[in-house]
VEXDREN-2710 file (C-alpha; in Angstrom, 1 decimal):
% VEXDREN-2710
k/r/px/py/pz
1/MET/60.0/-6.7/-88.7
2/VAL/56.3/-6.7/-87.9
3/GLN/56.3/-9.5/-85.3
4/PRO/58.7/-7.9/-82.8
5/ARG/56.5/-4.7/-82.7
6/LEU/53.4/-6.8/-81.9
7/LYS/55.2/-8.5/-79.1
8/SER/56.3/-5.2/-77.6
9/LYS/52.9/-3.7/-77.8
10/THR/51.4/-6.8/-76.1
11/LEU/53.9/-6.7/-73.3
12/THR/53.2/-3.0/-72.6
13/SER/49.5/-3.6/-72.4
14/ALA/50.0/-6.5/-70.0
15/LEU/52.3/-4.3/-67.7
16/ALA/49.7/-1.6/-67.7
17/THR/46.9/-4.0/-66.8
18/PHE/49.0/-5.4/-63.9
19/PHE/49.9/-2.0/-62.6
20/LEU/46.2/-0.9/-62.6
21/PHE/45.3/-4.1/-60.8
22/PHE/48.0/-3.4/-58.2
23/LEU/46.7/0.1/-57.6
24/LEU/43.2/-1.1/-57.1
25/LEU/44.4/-3.8/-54.7
26/TRP/46.4/-1.3/-52.7
27/ARG/43.4/1.0/-52.5
28/CYS/41.2/-1.8/-51.2
29/VAL/43.8/-2.8/-48.6
30/LEU/44.2/0.8/-47.5
31/SER/40.5/1.3/-47.2
32/ASP/40.1/-1.7/-45.0
33/ASN/42.5/-0.1/-42.5
34/GLU/40.8/3.3/-42.5
35/LEU/37.6/4.5/-40.8
36/VAL/34.5/5.5/-42.6
37/ASP/34.4/9.3/-43.0
38/TYR/31.8/10.2/-40.3
39/GLU/33.6/8.2/-37.6
40/ALA/37.0/9.7/-38.5
41/ALA/35.5/13.2/-38.5
42/TYR/34.1/12.7/-35.0
43/LEU/37.4/11.4/-33.6
44/LYS/39.1/14.4/-35.0
45/LYS/36.6/16.7/-33.2
46/LEU/37.1/14.7/-30.0
47/ARG/40.9/15.0/-30.2
48/LYS/40.5/18.8/-30.6
49/ALA/37.9/19.1/-27.7
50/ILE/39.7/17.2/-24.9
51/PHE/43.2/17.8/-23.5
52/PRO/45.7/16.4/-23.0
53/ALA/44.7/13.9/-25.6
54/PRO/46.8/10.7/-25.9
55/SER/50.1/11.6/-27.6
56/ASN/49.9/9.2/-30.5
57/TRP/46.5/10.7/-31.5
58/PHE/48.6/13.3/-33.3
59/THR/51.2/11.0/-34.8
60/ALA/49.4/7.9/-36.0
61/THR/47.9/8.4/-39.4
62/ASN/45.4/5.5/-39.1
63/MET/42.9/6.3/-36.3
64/CYS/42.4/2.6/-35.6
65/ASP/46.0/2.7/-34.4
66/TRP/45.3/5.4/-31.9
67/SER/45.9/4.3/-28.3
68/ARG/42.7/3.3/-26.3
69/VAL/40.7/3.1/-29.5
70/ILE/39.6/-0.4/-30.8
71/CYS/38.2/-0.9/-34.2
72/THR/36.8/-3.9/-36.0
73/ASP/35.8/-4.8/-39.5
74/GLY/32.5/-3.2/-40.6
75/VAL/30.4/-3.3/-43.7
76/ASN/31.9/-0.1/-45.2
77/GLY/35.4/-0.5/-43.7
78/ARG/36.8/-0.3/-40.2
79/THR/34.5/0.9/-37.4
80/VAL/35.1/2.0/-33.8
81/VAL/33.7/-0.4/-31.1
82/ASP/35.6/0.6/-28.0
83/ILE/37.0/3.9/-26.6
84/ASN/38.6/3.8/-23.1
85/LEU/40.0/7.2/-21.9
86/SER/39.4/6.6/-18.1
87/SER/41.7/8.1/-15.5
88/MET/43.7/10.3/-17.9
89/SER/43.1/13.6/-16.1
90/LEU/41.2/14.9/-19.2
91/ASN/39.6/18.3/-19.4
92/GLY/37.3/19.8/-21.9
93/THR/33.8/19.2/-23.2
94/LEU/32.6/16.2/-25.3
95/PRO/31.5/17.3/-28.7
96/SER/27.9/16.7/-29.8
97/GLY/27.0/14.3/-32.6
98/LEU/28.5/11.2/-31.0
99/ASN/25.3/9.2/-31.4
100/ASN/25.2/10.0/-35.1
101/ALA/28.9/9.0/-35.8
102/LEU/30.0/6.1/-33.6
103/LEU/27.0/3.9/-34.5
104/ASN/28.7/0.6/-33.7
105/LEU/30.2/1.7/-30.3
106/LYS/29.9/-1.0/-27.7
107/THR/32.0/0.4/-24.8
108/LEU/32.7/4.0/-23.9
109/ASP/34.7/4.6/-20.7
110/LEU/35.5/8.3/-19.8
111/GLY/35.4/7.8/-16.1
112/ASN/37.6/9.5/-13.5
113/ASN/38.5/12.6/-15.4
114/SER/37.5/16.3/-15.2
115/LEU/35.3/16.6/-18.2
116/THR/32.7/19.4/-18.1
117/GLY/29.7/20.7/-19.9
118/PRO/26.6/18.9/-21.1
119/LEU/26.6/15.3/-21.9
120/PRO/26.3/14.5/-25.6
121/SER/23.3/12.4/-26.6
122/PHE/23.7/8.7/-26.7
123/ALA/20.2/8.1/-28.0
124/GLY/19.9/5.3/-30.6
125/LEU/23.3/3.6/-29.9
126/SER/21.6/0.2/-29.9
127/LEU/24.8/-1.8/-29.7
128/LEU/26.2/0.1/-26.6
129/GLN/26.7/-2.3/-23.7
130/GLU/28.9/-0.3/-21.3
131/LEU/28.8/3.4/-20.5
132/HIS/31.2/4.8/-17.9
133/LEU/31.0/8.5/-17.1
134/GLU/31.6/8.5/-13.4
135/LEU/33.8/11.0/-11.4
136/ASN/33.6/13.9/-13.8
137/ASN/32.2/17.4/-13.8
138/PHE/29.4/17.2/-16.3
139/THR/26.8/20.0/-15.8
140/SER/23.6/18.8/-17.5
141/VAL/21.8/15.8/-19.1
142/PRO/19.8/16.5/-22.3
143/HIS/16.3/15.1/-22.5
144/GLY/16.1/11.7/-24.1
145/CYS/19.8/11.2/-23.8
146/PHE/19.6/7.5/-23.1
147/GLN/16.7/6.5/-25.3
148/GLY/17.0/3.4/-27.4
149/LEU/20.0/1.9/-25.6
150/LYS/18.6/-1.6/-26.0
151/SER/21.9/-3.5/-25.3
152/LEU/23.1/-1.4/-22.3
153/GLN/24.2/-3.6/-19.4
154/GLN/26.3/-1.3/-17.3
155/PHE/25.8/2.5/-16.8
156/SER/28.0/4.3/-14.2
157/PHE/27.4/8.1/-13.8
158/THR/28.2/8.4/-10.1
159/SER/29.9/11.4/-8.5
160/ASN/29.0/14.1/-11.0
161/THR/28.2/16.6/-8.4
162/ASN/28.0/19.7/-10.6
163/LEU/25.0/18.5/-12.5
164/GLU/21.9/20.6/-12.6
165/PRO/19.0/19.0/-10.7
166/TRP/17.4/16.3/-12.9
167/THR/15.0/13.4/-12.5
168/PHE/15.5/9.7/-12.9
169/PRO/15.8/9.1/-16.7
170/ALA/12.6/7.5/-17.8
171/ASP/14.1/6.8/-21.2
172/LEU/16.3/4.1/-19.6
173/THR/13.3/1.8/-19.7
174/ASP/14.5/0.7/-23.2
175/SER/17.5/-0.8/-21.5
176/ILE/15.9/-4.1/-20.5
177/GLU/19.3/-5.9/-20.2
178/LEU/20.6/-3.5/-17.6
179/ARG/22.6/-5.2/-14.8
180/ILE/24.4/-2.3/-13.1
181/LEU/22.9/1.2/-12.7
182/ASP/25.0/3.7/-10.7
183/LEU/23.6/7.2/-10.5
184/GLY/24.8/8.0/-7.0
185/ALA/25.7/11.7/-6.2
186/THR/24.4/13.1/-9.4
187/ASN/21.9/15.6/-8.0
188/LEU/18.9/13.5/-8.8
189/ALA/15.7/15.1/-7.5
190/GLY/12.0/14.3/-7.1
191/SER/10.5/10.8/-6.7
192/LEU/11.4/7.6/-8.4
193/PRO/9.1/6.4/-11.3
194/ASP/7.3/3.1/-11.0
195/THR/9.3/1.6/-13.9
196/PHE/11.8/-0.7/-12.2
197/ASP/10.0/-3.7/-13.6
198/SER/11.7/-2.8/-16.9
199/PHE/15.0/-4.0/-15.4
200/PRO/14.4/-7.7/-14.6
201/ASP/18.1/-8.5/-14.6
202/LEU/19.3/-5.6/-12.5
203/GLN/21.8/-6.7/-9.9
204/ILE/23.3/-3.4/-8.6
205/LEU/21.2/-0.3/-8.0
206/GLU/23.2/2.7/-6.6
207/LEU/21.1/5.9/-6.2
208/SER/22.6/7.2/-2.9
209/ASP/23.6/10.8/-1.9
210/ASN/20.9/12.5/-4.1
211/ASN/17.8/14.5/-3.3
212/LEU/15.2/11.8/-4.0
213/THR/12.0/12.2/-2.0
214/GLY/8.7/10.4/-1.4
215/LEU/7.7/6.8/-1.3
216/LEU/9.6/4.1/-3.1
217/PRO/7.7/2.7/-6.1
218/LYS/6.0/-0.7/-5.8
219/SER/7.9/-2.0/-8.9
220/LEU/11.1/-1.9/-6.8
221/ALA/10.0/-5.1/-5.1
222/LYS/10.2/-6.9/-8.5
223/LEU/14.0/-6.6/-8.7
224/LEU/14.3/-10.3/-7.7
225/LYS/18.0/-10.5/-8.9
226/LEU/19.2/-7.5/-7.0
227/ARG/22.3/-8.1/-4.9
228/SER/23.3/-4.5/-3.9
229/LEU/20.9/-1.7/-3.0
230/TYR/22.2/1.8/-2.1
231/LEU/19.6/4.4/-1.4
232/ASN/21.2/6.1/1.6
233/ASP/21.3/9.7/2.6
234/GLN/18.4/11.5/1.0
235/LYS/14.7/12.1/1.8
236/LEU/13.0/8.9/1.0
237/SER/10.1/7.7/3.2
238/GLY/7.5/5.0/3.7
239/LYS/8.0/1.4/4.8
240/ILE/10.7/-1.1/3.7
241/GLU/8.7/-4.3/3.5
242/PHE/9.8/-4.6/-0.2
243/LEU/13.1/-6.0/1.2
244/SER/11.4/-9.3/1.9
245/SER/11.0/-10.2/-1.7
246/MET/14.6/-9.4/-2.7
247/THR/16.0/-12.8/-1.8
248/GLN/19.4/-12.3/-3.5
249/LEU/20.3/-9.2/-1.5
250/LYS/23.8/-9.0/0.0
251/TYR/24.4/-5.3/0.6
252/VAL/21.6/-2.9/1.7
253/TRP/22.3/0.7/2.5
254/LEU/19.2/2.7/3.4
255/GLN/20.6/4.9/6.2
256/GLY/19.9/8.6/6.5
257/ASN/16.3/8.7/5.2
258/ALA/12.9/8.9/6.8
259/PHE/11.8/5.3/6.5
260/GLU/9.1/4.2/9.0
261/GLY/7.5/1.1/10.3
262/PRO/9.0/-2.2/11.4
263/ILE/12.0/-4.1/10.0
264/PRO/10.4/-6.7/7.7
265/ASP/10.8/-10.4/7.7
266/LEU/14.3/-11.1/6.2
267/SER/14.3/-14.9/6.6
268/ASN/14.5/-15.4/2.9
269/CYS/17.5/-13.0/2.4
270/THR/20.0/-15.7/3.4
271/ASN/22.9/-14.0/1.6
272/LEU/22.6/-10.7/3.4
273/ALA/26.0/-9.5/4.7
274/GLU/25.6/-5.7/5.3
275/LEU/22.4/-4.0/6.5
276/TYR/22.6/-0.2/7.1
277/LEU/19.3/1.1/8.5
278/ASP/20.6/3.7/10.9
279/ASN/19.2/7.3/11.2
280/ASN/15.7/6.6/10.1
281/ARG/12.3/6.4/11.9
282/LEU/12.0/2.6/12.1
283/THR/9.9/1.2/14.9
284/GLY/8.9/-2.1/16.5
285/ALA/11.0/-5.0/17.6
286/VAL/14.1/-6.3/15.8
287/PRO/12.7/-9.5/14.1
288/PRO/14.3/-12.9/14.8
289/SER/14.6/-13.4/11.1
290/LEU/17.3/-10.7/11.0
291/ILE/19.1/-11.9/14.2
292/ASN/19.5/-15.4/12.9
293/LEU/21.0/-14.7/9.4
294/SER/24.0/-16.8/9.0
295/TYR/26.1/-14.6/6.7
296/LEU/25.4/-11.2/8.4
297/GLU/28.6/-9.3/9.0
298/GLU/27.6/-5.7/9.6
299/VAL/24.3/-4.3/11.0
300/PHE/23.7/-0.6/11.7
301/LEU/20.4/0.2/13.5
302/ALA/21.4/3.3/15.5
303/ASN/19.2/6.3/15.9
304/ASN/15.8/4.9/15.2
305/SER/12.8/4.2/17.5
306/LEU/13.2/0.5/17.7
307/GLN/11.5/-1.1/20.7
308/GLY/11.2/-4.4/22.6
309/PRO/14.2/-6.5/23.8
310/MET/17.7/-5.6/22.7
311/PRO/18.7/-8.1/20.0
312/ALA/21.4/-10.6/20.6
313/PHE/23.1/-11.2/17.2
314/ASN/25.2/-14.3/16.3
315/LYS/29.0/-14.2/16.9
316/ASN/29.7/-14.0/13.2
317/VAL/28.4/-10.4/13.1
318/ASP/31.6/-8.2/13.3
319/THR/30.0/-4.7/13.6
320/ILE/26.8/-4.0/15.6
321/ILE/25.6/-0.4/16.1
322/LEU/22.4/-0.1/18.1
323/GLU/22.5/3.1/20.2
324/GLY/19.8/5.7/20.0
325/ASN/16.8/3.4/20.1
326/GLY/14.0/2.6/22.7
327/PHE/14.8/-1.0/23.7
328/CYS/13.3/-1.9/27.0
329/LEU/16.7/-2.9/28.5
330/LYS/20.3/-2.0/27.9
331/HIS/21.1/-5.7/27.4
332/PRO/19.4/-8.7/25.9
333/GLY/16.5/-10.0/27.9
334/PRO/12.7/-10.1/28.2
335/CYS/10.7/-6.9/28.7
336/ASP/8.1/-6.2/31.4
337/TYR/4.8/-7.9/30.6
338/ARG/3.0/-4.5/30.3
339/VAL/5.6/-3.4/27.7
340/THR/5.2/-6.6/25.8
341/THR/1.4/-6.2/25.8
342/LEU/1.5/-2.6/24.6
343/LEU/4.0/-3.5/21.8
344/GLN/1.5/-6.1/20.6
345/VAL/-1.1/-3.4/20.6
346/ALA/1.2/-1.1/18.6
347/GLU/2.0/-4.0/16.2
348/ALA/-1.7/-4.2/15.2
349/PHE/-1.5/-0.5/14.3
350/GLY/1.7/-1.0/12.3
351/TYR/4.0/0.3/15.0
352/PRO/3.2/4.0/14.4
353/PHE/6.0/6.5/15.0
354/GLN/3.8/8.8/17.2
355/LEU/3.6/5.9/19.7
356/ALA/7.2/4.7/19.4
357/ARG/8.9/8.0/20.1
358/THR/7.8/7.9/23.7
359/TRP/7.0/4.2/24.2
360/ARG/10.6/3.5/25.2
361/GLY/12.2/1.7/28.1
362/ASN/10.7/-0.9/30.4
363/ASP/8.1/1.1/32.4
364/PRO/4.9/2.2/30.6
365/CYS/4.1/4.4/33.5
366/ASP/7.3/6.4/33.0
367/ARG/6.3/9.2/30.5
368/TRP/4.7/6.9/27.9
369/SER/2.3/9.1/25.9
370/PHE/-1.4/8.2/26.0
371/ILE/-1.0/5.9/29.0
372/THR/-2.3/6.8/32.5
373/CYS/-1.3/4.7/35.5
374/ASP/-2.3/4.8/39.2
375/ILE/0.2/5.2/42.0
376/GLN/0.6/1.4/42.1
377/GLY/1.9/1.2/38.5
378/LYS/-1.4/-0.2/37.1
379/ILE/-2.4/0.9/33.7
380/ARG/-5.8/2.5/34.1
381/THR/-6.4/4.5/30.9
382/VAL/-5.3/4.1/27.3
383/ASN/-6.3/7.2/25.3
384/LEU/-5.5/6.9/21.6
385/THR/-8.1/9.3/20.3
386/ASN/-7.7/11.1/17.0
387/LEU/-4.2/9.9/16.2
388/ASN/-5.1/8.8/12.6
389/LEU/-4.2/5.2/13.5
390/THR/-4.7/2.5/11.0
391/GLY/-4.8/-1.3/11.4
392/THR/-6.9/-3.3/13.8
393/ILE/-7.7/-3.4/17.5
394/SER/-5.4/-6.0/19.1
395/PRO/-6.8/-8.7/21.3
396/ALA/-3.8/-8.0/23.5
397/PHE/-5.8/-5.2/25.1
398/GLY/-7.5/-8.0/27.0
399/ASN/-4.2/-8.6/28.9
400/LEU/-4.4/-5.2/30.5
401/SER/-6.5/-6.6/33.4
402/ASP/-6.5/-3.3/35.4
403/LEU/-7.7/-1.2/32.5
404/ARG/-10.7/1.1/33.2
405/GLU/-10.9/3.3/30.1
406/LEU/-10.0/2.6/26.5
407/HIS/-10.5/5.4/24.0
408/LEU/-9.9/4.6/20.3
409/SER/-12.3/7.0/18.6
410/GLY/-11.5/9.2/15.7
411/ASN/-9.0/6.9/13.9
412/ASN/-9.1/4.7/10.7
413/LEU/-9.2/1.3/12.4
414/SER/-10.8/-1.6/10.7
415/GLY/-11.7/-5.2/11.6
416/SER/-13.8/-6.2/14.5
417/ILE/-14.0/-5.5/18.2
418/PRO/-12.0/-8.3/20.0
419/GLU/-14.0/-10.6/22.3
420/SER/-11.1/-10.3/24.7
421/LEU/-12.2/-6.9/25.7
422/THR/-15.3/-8.4/27.4
423/THR/-12.9/-10.1/29.9
424/LEU/-11.7/-6.8/31.4
425/SER/-13.6/-6.8/34.7
426/GLN/-12.7/-3.3/35.6
427/LEU/-13.4/-1.7/32.3
428/LYS/-15.9/1.2/32.6
429/ILE/-15.6/3.1/29.3
430/LEU/-15.0/1.8/25.8
431/ASP/-15.1/4.3/23.0
432/VAL/-14.4/3.0/19.5
433/SER/-16.6/5.5/17.7
434/ASN/-15.7/7.1/14.3
435/ASN/-13.7/4.3/12.8
436/ASN/-14.2/1.7/10.1
437/LEU/-14.9/-1.2/12.3
438/SER/-17.2/-4.1/11.2
439/GLY/-18.6/-7.4/12.5
440/ILE/-20.8/-8.2/15.5
441/ILE/-20.4/-6.1/18.7
442/PRO/-19.4/-8.4/21.6
443/THR/-21.7/-8.6/24.6
444/PHE/-20.3/-6.3/27.3
445/SER/-21.4/-5.9/30.9
446/SER/-24.3/-3.4/31.4
447/SER/-22.0/-1.4/33.6
448/ILE/-19.7/-0.4/30.7
449/THR/-20.3/2.8/28.8
450/LEU/-20.0/1.7/25.2
451/ASN/-19.7/4.0/22.2
452/THR/-19.6/2.4/18.8
453/THR/-21.3/5.1/16.7
454/ASN/-20.2/5.9/13.2
455/ASN/-18.9/2.4/12.4
456/HIS/-21.2/1.5/9.6
457/GLY/-20.0/-2.1/9.5
458/LEU/-20.8/-2.9/13.1
459/VAL/-23.8/-5.0/14.0
460/ASP/-25.5/-5.2/17.4
461/ARG/-26.5/-8.7/18.5
462/SER/-29.7/-7.2/19.9
463/SER/-30.7/-5.3/16.7
464/PRO/-34.0/-6.4/15.1
465/PRO/-33.9/-8.0/11.7
466/LYS/-34.3/-5.5/8.9
467/ALA/-37.5/-5.7/6.8
468/SER/-36.9/-6.5/3.1
469/PRO/-37.5/-3.5/0.8
470/PRO/-40.6/-3.6/-1.4
471/HIS/-40.4/-5.6/-4.6
472/PRO/-39.7/-3.4/-7.6
473/SER/-42.9/-4.6/-9.2
474/THR/-45.1/-3.4/-6.2
475/PRO/-47.4/-0.6/-7.4
476/PRO/-47.5/2.7/-5.6
477/PRO/-50.3/3.3/-3.1
478/SER/-53.6/4.1/-4.6
479/PRO/-54.9/7.6/-4.2
480/THR/-58.4/6.3/-3.3
481/ASN/-59.5/5.4/0.2
482/ARG/-58.2/1.9/0.0
483/ALA/-55.6/0.4/2.3
484/ARG/-53.4/-2.2/0.5
485/LEU/-52.1/-4.9/3.0
486/THR/-49.1/-6.8/1.6
487/ALA/-47.6/-9.8/3.3
488/SER/-44.4/-11.5/2.1
489/ARG/-42.4/-14.5/3.3
490/THR/-39.2/-12.4/3.2
491/THR/-40.6/-10.0/6.0
492/PRO/-41.8/-11.1/9.5
493/LEU/-45.6/-11.1/9.6
494/TRP/-45.9/-8.9/12.8
495/ILE/-44.0/-6.1/11.0
496/LYS/-46.4/-6.2/8.0
497/LEU/-49.5/-6.2/10.2
498/GLY/-48.3/-3.3/12.3
499/ALA/-47.4/-1.2/9.2
500/GLY/-50.5/-2.1/7.2
501/ALA/-53.0/-1.7/10.0
502/ALA/-51.9/1.6/11.6
503/GLY/-49.8/3.5/9.0
504/SER/-46.5/5.2/9.5
505/VAL/-47.0/6.2/13.2
506/VAL/-47.7/2.6/14.2
507/GLY/-44.7/1.5/12.0
508/ILE/-42.4/3.7/14.1
509/ILE/-44.0/2.2/17.3
510/VAL/-43.3/-1.3/15.9
511/ILE/-39.7/-0.6/15.1
512/PHE/-39.1/1.1/18.5
513/GLY/-40.9/-1.7/20.2
514/VAL/-38.5/-4.2/18.7
515/ILE/-35.5/-2.3/20.0
516/VAL/-37.0/-2.1/23.5
517/PHE/-38.2/-5.6/23.5
518/ASN/-34.9/-7.0/22.5
519/ARG/-33.3/-5.3/25.6
520/LYS/-35.9/-6.5/28.1
521/LYS/-37.4/-10.0/28.7
522/PRO/-41.2/-10.0/28.0
523/LEU/-43.7/-11.4/30.4
524/ASP/-46.2/-14.1/29.7
525/LEU/-48.5/-13.6/26.8
526/GLU/-52.1/-12.8/27.6
527/LYS/-54.3/-15.1/25.6
528/GLY/-57.3/-14.5/23.4
529/ASN/-57.2/-10.9/22.4
530/VAL/-55.1/-11.0/19.2
531/PRO/-56.0/-12.9/16.0
532/THR/-54.3/-16.2/16.3
533/ARG/-53.0/-16.1/12.7
534/CYS/-51.0/-13.0/13.6
535/LEU/-49.1/-14.8/16.3
536/LEU/-45.7/-16.4/15.8
537/ASP/-44.5/-19.6/17.5
538/LYS/-42.0/-18.2/19.9
539/GLU/-43.4/-17.1/23.3
540/GLU/-41.2/-14.0/23.5
541/GLU/-42.2/-12.8/20.1
542/ASN/-45.9/-13.4/20.9
543/GLY/-45.6/-11.2/23.9
544/MET/-43.9/-8.5/21.9
545/VAL/-46.7/-8.7/19.3
546/MET/-49.3/-8.3/22.0
547/LYS/-47.7/-5.3/23.5
548/MET/-47.1/-3.5/20.2
549/THR/-50.7/-4.4/19.0
550/LEU/-52.2/-2.8/22.1
551/VAL/-50.0/0.3/21.9
552/SER/-50.8/0.6/18.2
553/LEU/-54.5/0.5/18.9
554/TRP/-54.2/3.2/21.5
555/CYS/-52.2/5.3/18.9
556/ILE/-55.0/5.2/16.3
557/GLN/-57.9/6.2/18.6
558/PRO/-60.3/8.6/16.8
559/ASN/-60.2/10.9/19.7
560/PRO/-56.8/12.7/19.9
561/LEU/-57.2/13.0/23.7
562/ASP/-57.2/9.2/24.0
563/ARG/-53.8/8.8/22.1
564/PRO/-50.7/8.4/24.3
565/SER/-47.7/10.7/24.1
566/MET/-44.4/9.3/22.8
567/GLY/-43.1/9.2/26.4
568/LYS/-46.1/7.2/27.4
569/VAL/-45.6/4.9/24.5
570/ILE/-42.0/4.3/25.7
571/ASP/-43.3/3.5/29.2
572/MET/-45.9/1.1/27.8
573/LEU/-43.4/-0.7/25.7
574/GLU/-40.9/-1.0/28.5
575/GLY/-43.5/-2.0/31.1
576/SER/-45.2/-5.3/31.6
577/LEU/-47.9/-6.6/29.4
578/GLU/-50.5/-6.5/32.2
579/SER/-49.9/-2.8/32.8
580/ILE/-51.3/-1.9/29.3
581/PRO/-55.1/-1.4/29.5
582/TYR/-57.2/-2.6/26.6
583/PRO/-58.3/0.4/24.4
584/PRO/-61.9/0.8/23.1
585/LYS/-62.4/-0.7/19.7
586/PRO/-61.9/1.9/17.0
587/VAL/-63.9/2.0/13.8
588/LEU/-61.2/0.2/11.9
589/PHE/-60.7/-2.7/14.4
590/SER/-62.3/-6.1/13.7
591/PRO/-60.2/-9.2/14.7
592/GLU/-62.6/-11.5/12.9
593/ARG/-62.3/-9.6/9.7
594/LEU/-58.5/-9.5/10.0
595/VAL/-58.3/-13.3/10.5
596/SER/-60.5/-13.9/7.5
597/GLN/-58.4/-11.6/5.3
598/TYR/-55.2/-13.3/6.2
599/SER/-56.4/-16.8/5.9
600/ASP/-54.4/-17.2/2.7
601/ILE/-51.1/-16.0/4.0
602/SER/-48.5/-18.5/5.2
603/TYR/-45.2/-17.8/6.9
604/SER/-42.3/-20.2/7.2
605/ASN/-38.9/-19.7/8.8
606/GLU/-37.5/-22.5/6.7
607/HIS/-38.2/-21.0/3.3
608/GLU/-37.2/-17.5/2.2
609/THR/-38.9/-17.6/-1.2
610/SER/-40.9/-14.4/-1.7
611/SER/-44.7/-15.0/-2.0
612/THR/-47.0/-12.0/-1.8
613/THR/-50.8/-12.0/-1.1
614/THR/-52.7/-8.8/-1.2
615/GLU/-56.0/-8.0/0.2
616/GLU/-57.9/-4.8/-0.3
617/ILE/-60.3/-3.4/2.4
618/ASP/-62.8/-1.0/1.1
619/LEU/-62.8/1.7/3.7
620/GLU/-65.9/3.4/2.2
621/LYS/-68.0/0.3/3.2
622/GLY/-66.6/0.3/6.7
623/LEU/-65.8/-2.6/9.0
624/MET/-67.7/-4.4/11.8
END
């Protein structure tokens, strides 16, 4: 009787164990098909916030079975990776907390609906790859909304016209894998930050129809993979030379801004198909590099200030819009040589807009600003004073053979004065003062009135060599009645003698004498009245030394009545050597003593190594 009871008890225990195992297995299977609590809670909030929500969101018990929701296996159960509710005519406001709930989200597409209110924060969704919010009615973007989106590749937010003004999101710099960025018509304002080098793989940049202002950042030129650039219809300015570096460009829309300067070289943009540059302030000639592009289909250049010959595009270009420019002719063909020359002048200035707005057509004498012609159509005067021009002076000015006056003062021009200006036989006035010019001033005819003042880098060929400054170790002058005469190989001997023998007054005479002497040819040197060791080898320099020595001796006469006035000094220096009488010997003059004192001083034009010999003359003992 005992054995059957034991068998029954054992069977009951086994059935209970099996049933418990079945319950645990069922629970595990069920949990694998359900979302974790925080994801499920957010989806319930979303279902309540938007309308009309998909119908099966109210009937399906398992949220991973909801339409347009995709789940995958996660560590703690099922997790949402994709939500696509695009083009469902949805209304409502997205609930906050999305970035704290849907941590594994990879794609969120809510585009083409009527959603309103502020965006929820997406910060920290490091797995998010695609974010589509375009064509809605969102009203604001919270600060830091896009921070930490390290995997983001596509972000479309275009056509949210009800947004409050906001600036380009600096927090997007975390999205280094970004390939498509579309923020067109989102009420962006202000200038663009110089952070586009954070997007090395960017291929499409759409920022059109906003209120962006100012210059484009330099980092924009580093988007070397960019294929489509849309910046049209806002208030951007500056030059567009950055296009030259974007060799993968196919579509460029920059119309409706305030871009200036010439169209850059586009010869490396071989894939370019559409170029919209109309309604800007572009100047200069249409470059051949644009005209010769093989795949160009549409080009809009209307309503600029383009100049030069009208371009003749290839037959493969379907649409060409060119009206509203300043081409020299209404059909392709060469311009008048005067127009070509003046456009070369403008090119050296960077094709400034203040010139281009009136330098239109094929006749420079027909209302071209800053140009004056005679009744025969010859250009006589070019006056570009105080226009804040930059760049350089073009050698093309030399082709204006009838030019009489050229005024370029009061600008910011750099570079040198072209030698070609010296060939203008009728030129009477050349004014390049108050610029930043440098180099040697060319030799012009003496009949030309030349003004080169306030160009600190310019050097006159006739200017004397500058004396070297005193060596730092040279002691200050002694307060006693001793004159310290210092000679150095780095300074011409005649300057040292003049300065040491006669003091500051004679030093001024010497410097002025150099200027005068370099403008007039000296006469023959009169022999025998100057210490031979004070003379240099060149005949002209010897004559100059003689004249300045005689004038200096007159200037240090003990009797003030014997000293010449400055006007007389000028006449003496400009006159002939024979016209200067020999002064009486002053107390301090003794050629023999001077020769003996400088017997140890040598001067060589071939060696510039400093070597200083100092002699002291005791003035208390007197001289012979």
